[in-house]
N, C-alpha and C positions, 0 to 999 in steps of 0.2 A: 389532596395535593393537586396543584394545577397541572393541566395537560402538558405544558412545556417541560416541567420537571420530570413528570412520569416518562415522557418520551426520551429525554436525555439519559435518565437512569437506565432505561431498558437498553439503549444503544451502548452506553459505556460499560455497563456490567457484562453485557454479552461479549464485549471486547476483552474482558479481563479473565473470565472464568469459564470452565468447561460446562457443557450442558448435559454431560453424562452423570446425572445426579445419583447419589447413594441414598439420600433421604435424611432428614433431620434426626429422626428417632434412631436410626442405625448409627449415625455419627456420635450422638450423645451416649449411646450404649458402649461404644468402643474407644472414644477419645475424651480427654479432659482439656478444657480450654483455660488459658491464663493470658492476661493482658499485661504488657510491660511498656514502660517508656524508656527506650534505650538511648543513652547519652552518646552524642557524636563528639568528635575531637574539639569542636568549638563550644561545647556546652549545650547545644540544641538537643532536645529529646524527641525521638520519633516513636509514635504510637505503633505498637506491634502486638498482634494476636498470635499465640502459639497453641497449636492443637497437638497434644502428645498421646500416643497409644496408652490405654489403661493397662495393657499387659506390660509389666515391668520386669519380665524375666530375661529380656535381651535389650541390646542397644540398637538405635535406629539412625539412619541418615536424616539430615535436614533438607527439606525441599521448600524453597522460598519464592514468593512473588512479591514484588514491590510495585505499588500502583498509585496513580493519582485519582482513581475512580472509586475510592472508599473500600475499607476492609469490612464493611457491614456484613452481618449484624453486630452492633456494638453491645458490650456487656458479657461478662464471663458465663452468664446463664443463657446466652443466646447463641444458637448454632446455625450454620448455613446448610443448604441442601447438598453441597458437595465439597470435597477437598481434593486438590490436585488436578492434573490434566485430564484424567479419566478415572473410571470407577475401580480400576485394578490397583491404583496407588494406595488408597486407604486400606484396602484389603491386604495388600502386601506388607503394609506397615512402614510408615514414614512419620517424622515429626514435621508438621506443616506450619509454615510461618507466613503471615500476611502482614505487610507493613504499609501504612500511609506514608508516602514520600514527603520530604521536607515541604512544609507550608500547606499541606492539604489535610482537611478534616481535623483529626485530633493530633496531628504532628505539628510541633512548633516550627518556627522559622518562616522564611519568605519563599513562596513557590516561584519558580521560573520555568516557563515552557522550554523544553529541550535544553535544560541547563548546560551551559558550555563546560567542557572538560578543561581543567587547568593543568597543563603538562608539567610545569615546574612550580610547585606550590612553595611559597616562601615561608609560611608559618602555619600554625594550627587553625588560624582564622579563615584560611582559604580552603573551601570545601567544594566538592562537586558530587555528582551521583556516584562516581567510582569510589571516592573516599567514604561517602555515607554507607555504601554497600560493604566496603572493607570493615568499617567500624562496627556495623551491625553483625556481620559474620563473626568477628572477633569476640563480641559480647556473647553471642549465641553459643558458640562452642565452649566457652568458659563457664556459662551460667545455666544452660538448659540441661537438665539431668538426662542421662541415658542416651545421649547422642554419640554416634560412633566416630565423630571427627570429620565426617565427609558432608559437604554441602553442595546442593544443586540449586540452580535458579532457572525459572522459566517465566514466560509471560507472552501475551498476545497483544499486538498493536503498541499502545503507549507502554504498557508493562513489558512488551518486547524490547522497546528502547532501553528501559532500565536493566533488563537482562543483558543486553548487549554491552551497556556501559560497565557492568560488573567484570567484564573480561579485561578491561584496561587496568593495569596495576592491581591485579587480582590477589585476593587473600590466598595463602597456601592451602587452606582447607576447602577452597572452591574447586571441586573436581569436575563438574559437568554443568553446562549451561545450554539452554535451548531458547534463543531469541526467535520468536514466532511472529511473522509480519512486523518486524522491527522497523522503526523509523530511522532514517540515516541523514536525510537532507530535505528540509522543508521548502527550499526554493527551487531545487533542480528536478526532483522527481517524486517525493513522498507527500501524500496528503494535500498540503495547502497550495502547492504550485507544481506545474509541469513546465520545465524550461521557461520559467518566469511568468507563466500565465496563471492567474488565480483560479482555483477550483471554487467557484463562487458559492453554489448551493451548499456544498459540504462544509466549507470553511465558515461561512456565515452561520449556518445552523448549529455547527459544533460549538463555536465560541460564544454565541449568544447565551448559551446555558453554562457550558464548562468554564468560560472566561470571566464569569462574574466574580468580583473581589470578595474574598472571605473577610468578614469583620473581626472574627475571633475563632477560637477552636470550636468546631461544630461537628455534628454527626449527620447534618442534612445538606442537601443541595440548595442553592439559592435560586429563587425564581428569576427567570429571564423575562424579556418583554412579552406582553400579551397583545394579540391583534387578530383580526379575521384572517383566515388562512385559505386562500384560493389555491388553484393548481400552481405548481412550481414555475412553469414556463411564464405564465402571465404575471405572477407575483414579482418575479425578478425583472421582467421586462418593464413593468409599470413602476418599479422602484426607480428606474432611470440610472444615472451615473452612480458609481460605487459610493461616492461621498454622501449620497442620500441614505445609505444604510445607517449612518450615525444621525443624520438630520431627522429621519423619520422614526427610527426604531431603537437603536442602541444608545443614543444620546451621549456618546463619549464615555460610557461607563464600563466598557470592556477593554482593558489595557492592551491585551495582545492584538486585538483587532486594530486598535489605534497604531500599534507598532507596525503591523503589516502595511498599513496605508502610508506610514512614514518611511518605509524602507522598500522602495519599489525596484531596487537593483540588488545585485548579489554583493552587498557590502559586508562589513565586519559583523553586523548584527546577525546575518544569516550564516556567514562562513564559520563564525565561532561556534555555532550550534551544530554544524555538521560533525558527525563522529568518524567519518571515513578516513581522515588522515591519521587517526590515533590507534588503530588496531595493530600494535606492535608487541612483540614478546608475549604472545598469547599462550598461556599454559594449560588451562582446562580443556577437556574435550568439549567440542561444540557441535550442536545439531541445530542448524538453521532451517526454518520451515516457512514456506510461502505458498500462495495460491495463484494459479494461472489467471484466475478471474477476480483477483483482488484489485479493486479500483483505487484503494487507498494506499497500500504499502506493498506493491510489487517491486518497486525500485529498491527498497531497503534490503530485503533478503538477498537479492542478487548481488547488490553492490557491497554489502557488508561481507558476504562470502568472498567476493572478489578481492576486497581490501585485505582480508586476513590471508588469503592465498598469496597475494602479491608481497606482503610485508613479512611473512613468516615462512621461510623455506622449510622448516620442520614444524608441522602443526597437525592437530588431530581434529580437523573441521570437516563436517559433512553438510550437505544441503538436500532438502526434500522439497520438491515442487509438485503439488497435486492439483486436481481440477476443482479448486475451491474458490469461493468468495472470501472476503475478509474474515479470517478466523473460522471459516466453514468447517475445518477439520475438527473443531471442538463444539460445533453448534448443531450439526445434523449428520446423517449417516453418509453424506457425500455420494449418494447413488445417482444424482442428477444435478444439473444446473441449467436454469432457463428451460429451453425446449429440448434439451439433450440428456439422455440417460447414458450411464457409463458401464452398465452391465454388472456392476458390483457395488458394494458399500465401501467406497474408497476410504472414508474416515475410519471405519473399523479396521481395515487393513493397516493403515498407517499407525493407529494407536496400538494395535496388538503386535505388529511385526517390526516397527521402527522406533517409536517413541518410548514405549514401556521398557523394552530390552535395553535401550540406551542408558536410561537412568538406573535401572537395576544393576547393570554391569559396572558402571563407574562409581556408583554410590554404595552398592551392596556387595559387589564382587560376585554377582549371580549371573549365570549364562556365559555367552561368548561375545567377543568384540569382532564381529564380522560385518559391520555396517559398510556398504559401498560408499565411495567418495560422494557420489551424487545419485539420487533416485528421483526420477520424474514420472509422472503419468502422461503418456503420450495421447493427446486428444486426436480424434479422427479414427484411430484404430483402437483406442481405449485399452491400453495395457501399460503396466509398470515396466520401466526400463532402468537398468543400472549402468552407470558410467564410471570410468576410472578418472575422468576429468570433466569439468564443466566450465565453459562450453566444450562439447566433444572435440577432441583433437583431430579426429578423422572426418570431420565434416568438410566438404569441398565448397568453396565459395562460388556462388552463381549469381548472375545479374539478369534482371528482366527490365527491358527498356520500354518507356512510353513511346507509342507509335501512332501514326495516323489511323483514323477510323476507330478510335477508342480501343486500340489493341495493346497488349503486353506481349513482347516477344524477346527471345534470347539473341536476336540479331542486333548488332551495333548499328545505329543509324548511319546510312551512307549519303543521305540527302544533304546537300550543302545549303539548300534553301531553308531559311528559318521558318519553322512551322510552330504553331501553338494552338492551344485551346483556351478559351476565355469565358469568364463568368462575371456577373455583377454581384458583388457582395454588399448587402445592405444591413448595417448593424441594427436597424429597427425591425428587420425581419430575419433574425438569425436562424441558422439551421439547428433544429432540436437534436439533442444527443440521444433521445429515445422517442419511440412512438407512444409511450405511455404518458398519461397525465397523472401526476402524483401530487399529494399534499405538499405545500411549500415548506412545511415544518420538518419534513424528512431530509436526510442528508442527500440521498439520490436514489434512483431506481437501480438496485444492485444487479439485476439480470441483464442490464444493457451490455455487459461485457462479452456476451456471445449472441446478442439479439440480431434478428433478421434485419438487414440493412436496405430492404426494398423500399422502405418508407423515405429514404433519402436519395436513392439512385435515380429517381424520376424528377428530382428537383433541378431547376436550371442553374442553381448556384453550387452544384456538386458535379465534379468531373469524374468520369468512370472509365476505367481501362481494364481489360480482361484478356487472359490467354484463350487459346483454343482449348477444347476439352483435352485433358491430359491423357496420354497414351499409356502411362504407367503411374503407379503410386509415386508421390514425391513427398519426402519427409524433410521438413526444415527445422533446424535446431539452433539455439543460441540467439544472439541479438540480430536485429534487422536494421539496415541503414537505408534511408531514403535520401537520395542526392538529386535535388531538383533545381532547375533553372527557371526563375520566375520573374515577373515584374508586376508592378501595381501602379495605378494612377494616384494612389495616396502616398503617404510618407511612412506608414506602418501597416502591417498586415499579419494576421495569424495564418499559420499553415498547418492543417490537420491532415494526416494521412492514415488511411485505414487499410489493413490487409484482410481480405475476405475470402472465404471458401464458398464457391458457388456450386450448389447441388444440381445434378442433371434434371432436366424437365420431367423425366419419368421416375424421379425418386419417390419412394413410398413413405407415407407418414407413419408415425408410431402406432402401435397397436396395444392397448386401446388409444384412440386419438381424442382424448377428453377435451383438449383445447382447440380442436379443429384446425390443426396446423397444416398448411399446405407446403410440403417439402419440395415439390417440383419447382426448381429455380430459387430455392431458399438461399439467401445471402448471409452466411454465418460469419459474424465478426470474429476474427482471430486475434488481432492486435491493432491498436491505434496509438497515435501519439500526437502531441501538439508542440509547436514551436512558436513563441511570440517573436515575430520577425525582427524586431529591433535588437534582439539578443543573439542574432545569427552568428556574430563574430565574437561577442564577449557578453557574459552575464553581468560583468562589472560596469562596462561602459557601452550602453546601448547606442545605436546610431540609426538615423532615419534611412529609409529607402529614397533613392533619387527617382522621382516619378518617371515611369516608363523605361527605366534602365534595367536591362537583364542582369539578374543577380543570382548567384548560387547560394542555396540554403541546404544545409544537411540536418536531417532529423534522425536522432537515435531512438529506436523503438526497443522496448524491453524484450527479453528473451521469450522464445516459444519452444515447444516441442510438439509439432502437429504434422499429421499426415494428410495431404490432399490426395484423396483416392482417385484411382483411374476413372475417367469420365467426368470428374469435377473440373472446375476452372478456378484459376487464381485471379482475383479481382483486386484492384486498387481504387479507392475513392479519395479524392482530394477536395477539401473545402476550407473555408476561412472562419467558421464559427461552429461551436459545439455547446449549445446553450441549453439550460443555464449551468451545466456542469462547470464550464469555464465562463469567465466574465467576457463581456463584449469588448472588442478592440475598436476604438473610435476610427481607426484607419488613418489617423493623424498622429504624428510623432509628438506626444505629450506625456506628462505624468498621468497615467490612466486613473490613479487613485484620486486625483484632483481634477479630472476632466469635467468640462461643462457639457450640458446637453447640446450646445451649438458646436462642440468639437466632433460630434459623431457625423460621419459622412459616408456616402456610398463610394465604392471604388470598383474599377474593373481590374480584375486579377487574371494574369496569364501564366500558363505553364508551357514551357517550350520543349521541343524534341527535334533534334537534328544532329548532324555530325559534330557541329560546334557546341551544341547544347544538349548532350545526351542524358536527359533526365532518366533516372533508373532507381530501382530498389535492389539491394544485395542482401544475401543471407547464406547460411550454411546449409548444405544438402547432404543428408546421410546416404552413403552408397552401400 
């Protein structure tokens, strides 16, 4: 099979299933597999594989995953390497259900990315992922022998989205759900866009394989375009304007890519796909899981949790946030990420003490229900923290102001004179998001989420501000807000802000230091975010900048739980490109998806700090 298909399969399957394998032989010895085509209310049949324990002396709960990434291996004589979120589940005894979602692989119907929920269905022909899940559960509890009437659903990434959708209008038998790295909104913060800016390398590489049209029922992925693959930075720079993706490579054959380029604002196409407005009357127990270093779906877990909390005064919802990449809690032991070790196997802790007891209690009645409201792994000090509420209610708001001489201070600017720092932003020489050179066929370099930022701090098109060395530890928790006063000589601009932990000059490297890391002065990325400037007031109705006019822009950064240790410094970097993770802004107010090469122009961008224009970042500090 061609390289492209192998690459896509490896990425997508890792998103779906656990890496804690039990082995094919063990599973065949203890489980029997049956395949079914389960009818939905509109007559469409969904392909479903069911693995039941061979021990028929007792009844078992059902644990299901619904996926667009294939339920392979296909055939009742073919078995996978693992079942369930971790190896304890098949040993404890569950009925495992795997389903191809509507329109994918061996399931009938038409696939629709992030299929919109229909709140008020008028007839049986109107279906969505919530109704398909309801109909599947109803069939399972009535037809699968020796089930105990309790159903759980879990999934990571796209399967996490389907798990989340099961909560809406849920079946009475659905008792426990764990959406892990779930998708919530593909325009505002998950996967494909951040505040209106396209995640270029990830979106393009994902959909060129995943987005190929299925001609008929199939058990195989369809080949994507084949071409020479240089490093990611130069491939996407040489591609030119986004419209060239279709001209040169996709040839108009990827429908969802076409839809992205046709919906450049937050219109009904995107709004209808957001699930955040719909988490009402939630009845099952919920365990939401996310990773602090998840570059794809960090927004989803935090905001789905927030939506449930906001819309359900009485609910049984919990959130776990660990020091993981996308799905890292199911792929490796979680003992490190990038250049940093955490002093323990965080994935093992989570699986043993949080996830497994959750499902065992609500589906089997085994153990106790003593899960805290929120459990996070605090980076910097490397320890698990339990909270009664997230974000923590006892965090005190603190502001740091941009100041002259590249300083960050707690002092409100008193200078009336308008002061600013300026840089030339050139879309033909964009700031790279990572120092690494990666194959252009990969989604992105995953370890960039806590990568050393010294490779950008010396660039003339990156502004740098930092505090003095801290006199005491400072722990920041919850969301971060950047409130900037800016101007540009163009009519559009991107604004990227990075929050960085600067290590002391005498910081010692790890032992052993196999990667030859210089920790003295290390600039550890803690959080970043992007805002496409034309969406500063509205994602629905973008508007241009007036050249050289001072304008306020506010950038919401996703939550953190991090301790800046005594002697460290807090740094803020500001720039206008983050390439090719995000696409380039022409710096001209145009439809970027249809921009021409001639639309791309240099611009001088300024960030102001004074009494009248007090640019700052704000966050919660634990006392």
